[in-house]
C-alpha positions as a printed Julia matrix, in Angstrom:
70×3 Matrix{Float64}:
 -31.48   -4.37  -38.75
 -32.76   -6.75  -41.6
 -33.83  -10.45  -41.01
 -31.74  -11.75  -43.72
 -28.37  -10.76  -41.81
 -29.92  -10.67  -38.22
 -31.74  -13.77  -37.85
 -29.18  -15.88  -38.53
 -26.57  -14.3   -36.03
 -29.26  -14.77  -33.47
 -29.82  -18.67  -35.03
 -26.16  -19.12  -34.36
 -25.98  -17.78  -30.8
 -28.84  -19.81  -29.48
 -27.38  -22.82  -30.99
 -25.56  -22.85  -28.29
 -28.32  -23.42  -25.77
 -28.09  -27.06  -25.38
 -24.73  -27.22  -24.44
 -25.15  -23.98  -22.17
 -28.15  -26.12  -20.36
 -25.99  -29.35  -20.46
 -25.73  -29.41  -16.62
 -29.37  -28.21  -15.78
 -31.01  -31.0   -14.06
 -34.67  -31.04  -15.24
 -37.27  -34.3   -15.77
 -37.65  -35.37  -19.24
 -40.3   -33.38  -21.32
 -39.24  -30.35  -19.59
 -39.16  -27.58  -22.32
 -37.64  -24.35  -22.59
 -39.1   -21.72  -25.1
 -36.86  -18.64  -25.89
 -38.41  -15.96  -28.03
 -37.09  -12.94  -29.28
 -39.43  -10.23  -30.62
 -39.71   -7.99  -33.43
 -39.39   -8.5   -37.54
 -35.84  -10.1   -37.17
 -36.48  -12.29  -34.18
 -37.86  -16.25  -33.8
 -38.5   -18.98  -31.48
 -36.44  -21.89  -30.22
 -37.72  -24.1   -28.05
 -35.23  -26.79  -25.71
 -36.94  -29.83  -24.57
 -35.14  -32.56  -22.01
 -34.93  -35.89  -22.99
 -33.28  -38.79  -21.27
 -30.03  -38.23  -23.48
 -30.17  -34.2   -22.95
 -31.27  -31.18  -23.85
 -31.96  -30.62  -27.57
 -34.0   -28.47  -29.98
 -37.83  -29.09  -30.36
 -38.6   -30.43  -33.61
 -42.19  -29.5   -32.98
 -43.46  -26.95  -30.46
 -44.45  -29.31  -27.18
 -48.1   -28.9   -26.03
 -46.41  -27.27  -22.49
 -44.04  -24.91  -22.21
 -42.29  -25.17  -18.68
 -40.27  -22.08  -18.82
 -40.65  -18.96  -21.6
 -37.71  -16.55  -21.53
 -38.75  -13.23  -23.88
 -36.08  -11.13  -25.29
 -37.58   -7.76  -26.41
């Protein structure tokens, strides 16, 4: 696996998370961090706002839940 090919696939799949979390109730400011380890991986952080779930532009100071995928 090489990053230039594998990372875009991971990123595409993880872009569906805000929709998958759509019915998950959480207080505004709740942050969920998804980490895929290895040189092809990365980090994606979902943040709950009054409008719903979206990817955080910056890493929030407090992470409510962390999901690690080896």
